[in-house]
Residue, then its C-alpha position, 0 to 999 in steps of 0.5 A: m829154692n835150694i842154693l849152694q853159694c860156690g865162689r864166683f856161682s849161686l848154684q840151684l840145687n833143684r835137680p842133681l848137679v854132676m861134678g866131672i873129675v879132672n886128675v892131674t897125679p900119676d896115680s889116680f886108681s882110674d885115670g892116673g897120668h892121663f891129664q897131668q899136662v896143662g894142655a891135656a888137662l884143659a882138653h879133658a876139662e872142656k870135654l866134660l863140660a860139653d858132656g854136661a859136666d856142672i862143676l869141674d874138681i881138679g885133684g893133685e893127690s891120689t886118695r886111693p886105698g895105699a896112695a902115696f903121700v904128695s908134698e904141699v910143693e908138688e901138689i900146688h905144682r900140679v893143680i894151680p897152673v891147671i886150675t889158672a888155665l880153667q878159670a877162663l871157661n868161667v864155670p865152678l872150679s872145685v880143688d880137691t885137696r886136704k892141705a891148707a897150703v893148697m887150698h890157699a894157693a887154689l882160693d888165690s887162684g879163684v877156685d869156687l869150691v874145696n873138696d876136703i877129704s879131712a873136712l877141713e881138720e888140718e890146722g888153719a883150713l876153717e879159718l881160711l875158708a871162713k874168709s872165703n866165699a868159696a863153698v866146702c865139701l866135708m867128708h867122713k874118712q876112717g884112716e888115711p889113704q895109705n891104710m885105711q882099707s886095711t882093718p875097717s870096723y863100725t859099730d854102726v857106721l850110718a850112725e857113726v858117719t852121721h855124727y862125724l859129718r854133723q861135727r864137722r859142719d857145725a864146726a863149720l858154721a861156728a867158724g862163720i862158713a855159711h849153711q849155703r856153702l856147705l856139702l857133706d860127704p859120706g865117703f864111700g870107700f874112705g875106710k869102708n868094706l863093702e858092708h859098710n858102703v852098702a849100709l851107709f848108701r841106703g841110709l842116704p835118705m836118712l842121713l840127708q834127713s838127719l843133717a838136712t845139708p846137700l850131699l856130694i855122692g862120689v862112688s864112680r868107678k870105685s871098688m865097691l862097684g867092682q866088688i858087686t859087678g866083678q868088673a874091672v875099673h874100666e869097665r865099671m861105667p854102667a855099675s857107676i850110672a846105676a849108682a849114681l841114679m840110685a844116689a839121685q833117687a835118694g836125694s844128693a845134690v852133686i854127684r862126683v863121676h869120670d863118665v860124665r856124658e853117659t851119666v848126665d844122659a841117665l839123669k835127664v831120662w830118670r827126671a823125665l820119667q820119675 
């Protein structure tokens, strides 16, 4: 059976796992500022778990298009108290960061997974994770959050994303990170327009077959769904669930969402009826 070795936990991948989002940022595109205080973040995390989340993903820097850069010190100040408080829940904890210093602090605080939009490209990140037992998610992006949606361009988006993720996966393996600790994320909305996102989504089965590594998919409430439906961020829950089900159908291992209870219920019905 497929297993994700995730820090303190061995997670079975016989069904899609649901990753619930805990943003401790003032400017996240969806729920920025709501969960900044440790108490509020803890209460939100407990609700996500009650709703059926398998993993909690804690982020202290918004990476939405146009987001401002956050210093290492500020990001650590935001996420470490929350990670420390959540340890008592005894569930897999993920830190959403691209900075090696934040990864180091989070690993010292007991985090089980590092979810990195920069695919461990920062100096020292690969070596740091190789010395840990945490799982790692390596994501593709084109450009940086400040500019990534200005003029995204590809000759063949599926081929280029596959090539990059294969390179980063192989770099992680070469550094000593076991394959059972790896997830790959094609990075929907990270330097990709709607046409790119649609092609990439349709290509998920090919991506999975080519890379033979579990996929993490995050499209919850994203602008691609708004472009398709015409709905504002907080009206995109039905679209997010439809995309989550299609990601599950394509074989994705982990689905990162805001609307945990609704997604968990939809996946239960999908599994029962498929």
